[in-house]
NUVO-24498 format. One record per atom (N, C-alpha, C): residue in one letter; z, y, x. Coordinates in steps of 0.001 Angstrom, whole numbers, plus 500000, padded with zeros to 6 digits. Atoms other than C-alpha are relative to their C-alpha. Layout:
% NUVO-24498
AZYX ...
% end
This chain:
% NUVO-24498
X498698500620500710 X152006698264816638 X500200500917499155 X499482498807501216 X152603699687813206 X501643499948500259 X498550499656499632 X156221701197813461 X500289500963498821 X499462498473501209 X158106703191810290 X501109500529500765 X498985499174499248 X160096706002812026 X500549501002498686 X499588498804500851 X162397708475809862 X500015500919501323 X499805498785499578 X162291712098811504 X500321500851499741 X499464498874500243 X163682715195811693 X499198500869500073 X501408499139500034 X161090717851810401 X500321501186499729 X499158498587500128 X162986721061810552 X498992500786500084 X501082498940500035 X160183723174811328 X498826499912498995 X501157500079500998 X157900721544808956 X498536499933501043 X501398500227499405 X155021720808811590 X499397498664499507 X500640501339500553 X154567717295810299 X499856500186498458 X500520499731501322 X152736717188806965 X499861498546499704 X500142501269500754 X152331714183804406 X498382499691500455 X501341500563499741 X149414712181805636 X499422499958501216 X500300499728498473 X149536713275809237 X499933498205500719 X499873500927499177 X149028710307811875 X500352500404501455 X499489499398499099 X150986711157814660 X499786498807501063 X500108500985498953 X150342709553818301 X501271499991500714 X498650500031499575 X153550708541819831 X499952499136501243 X499777500758498753 X154349707376823473 X501303499713500000 X498602500483500043 X157321705148823437 X500207498945501093 X499644500602498803 X158124704148827018 X500973498637499456 X499183500955500181 X159679700869827039 X500352499077501295 X499889500722498939 X161493698548829835 X500785498952499797 X499160501464499959 X162896695182830530 X501393500256500608 X498873500169499202 X166454694479831396 X500002499416501250 X500235500560498660 X165409692439834370 X498754499944500189 X501492500361499772 X162246691776836177 X499609498898499145 X500562501344500813 X159816689485834383 X499116499586500971 X500937500827499180 X157260686977835857 X499022499944499468 X501363500247500610 X153647687174835552 X499353499034500793 X500611501142499327 X151335684364836132 X498338499984499693 X501477499891500760 X147410684065835819 X499821499427498547 X500268500515501474 X146369683762832147 X499568498586499895 X500650501133500009 X144664680662833126 X500912498780500484 X498756500924499974 X148104679096833996 X500530499768498654 X499185500331501435 X149317679061830427 X499142498951499217 X500551501093500547 X148495675795828660 X500837500056498550 X499443500198501644 X148568675736824759 X499625498658499479 X500464501088501103 X148450672699822412 X500812500196498810 X499301499630501058 X149719672334818806 X501603499694500334 X498267500030500213 X153393671295819992 X500694501020501025 X499127499085498981 X153961673750822882 X498981501242500719 X500519499527499215 X153129676703825173 X500644499584501333 X499528500363498768 X153607675732828639 X499144500333501297 X500444499824498861 X152930676241832380 X500321498642500768 X499831501188499403 X152431673461834889 X500493500403501387 X499607499690498726 X154705673532837768 X499627498812500745 X499937501418499092 X154312671282840636 X501250500378500961 X498616500120499174 X157739670276842379 X499964498964500578 X499724501265499122 X158186667783845202 X498560498967499518 X501312500538500183 X154367666737844407 X500163499447498806 X499725500573501401 X155267665997840868 X499928500998498723 X499943499137500988 X153744667533837631 X501217500097498992 X499069499525500987 X156454669393835433 X498980500979498957 X500109498607500722 X155634671170832299 X501231500603499661 X498851499223500121 X157715674131831730 X499637500830498763 X500131499062501261 X157932675784828234 X500144501361500284 X500078498266500136 X157349679373827824 X499407500647498898 X500457498936500992 X156963682195825736 X499026501200500729 X500692499216499353 X154465684659826555 X500152501397499487 X499795498630500549 X154717688458826528 X499014500878500266 X501173499107499522 X152422691364827917 X498913499377500950 X501120500410499029 X149090690699829449 X500170501264500971 X500229498844498886 X148278692722832669 X498737499758500720 X501432500320499434 X144510692128833569 X499930498405499686 X500452501555500077 X143982688506834360 X501491499523500195 X498564500784500085 X147948687835834368 X500639500387498796 X499625499859501467 X150216687455831745 X501607499848500199 X498435500222499618 X154320687751831565 X500058498848499401 X499259500980500737 X155830684641830787 X501636499780500169 X498158499957499960 X159691683858829856 X500421498796500092 X499590501560499965 X161106680327830551 X500502499750501031 X499624500359498761 X162382678176833333 X498971500064500860 X500991499915498944 X159787679338835670 X500356501173500915 X499494498796499047 X160770681757838788 X498922500331501142 X500776499671498588 X158981683387841434 X500355498972501172 X499700501185498843 X158330681049844254 X499764498587499624 X500421501276500380 X157647678163842023 X498251499651500301 X501062499990499813 X154349676571842485 X499126499625498651 X500658500136501321 X152304676871839149 X498500499896500230 X501453500197499872 X148878675272838612 X499066501058499386 X501063498860501087 X146206678043837694 X499244499697499000 X500862500880501289 X144560675797835545 X500718499339499283 X499138500809500931 X146997674924833057 X499595499025498761 X500725500892500781 X146000672160830974 X501119499001499787 X499088501347500430 X147957669200829026 X499456498659500716 X500551501232499031 X145495666741831382 X500842499674500947 X499076500174498422 X147913667338834138 X501457499400499069 X498907500729500448 X150755664783832499 X501588500050500762 X498801500111499266 X154351665041833521 X500121499041500633 X499637501030499290 X155556663171836260 X498762499347500899 X501362500335499411 X151967662812837555 X500089500545501546 X499762499837498584 X151780662846841595 X498488501121500271 X501420499415499407 X149474665578842943 X500088500632501143 X500024499153498734 X148502667526845911 X499612501339499915 X500354498563500296 X148595671375845333 X499439500644501326 X500962499165498728 X146073673495847343 X500387501402499759 X499752498513500221 X147416677009847987 X498572501028499878 X500522498920500326 X145835679903846566 X500348501464500327 X499406499068499467 X146038683544847260 X500867500406498989 X499417499807501200 X149206684684845545 X499798501398499703 X500450498928500554 X149234687512843362 X501159500879500297 X499177499503499766 X151496690541843656 X501185500006499130 X498573499778500777 X153532689952840711 X500593498399499580 X499625501320500345 X154124686041840417 X499262498900500917 X500513500876499602 X153375682894841561 X498294499615499676 X501555500375500460 X149616681336841635 X499437499085501059 X500289501126499111 X148866677975843220 X499401499100499022 
% end
């Protein structure tokens, strides 16, 4: 990620044209949710996950964050414990009745 920083160079260790490597730890103010990357569906209108609630399909708009292996961070109205289709697709239309089959949950979020 390109970043511009102003630094104090009192001892002159930094010279013009140098490219430093910076370790910049970041943290979230609150825990975030990870889902399988395959659970995130993209259309020209939206980015969403397919949540199954009371055997009905719901599209939940999300924003994606950082990937972590086969998982991706999501922000939106989806929460730990929600049943999420691992194969997110716009072919699963809202209010369609489905029967979910449980898969092994991930350590960081729902996966069904």
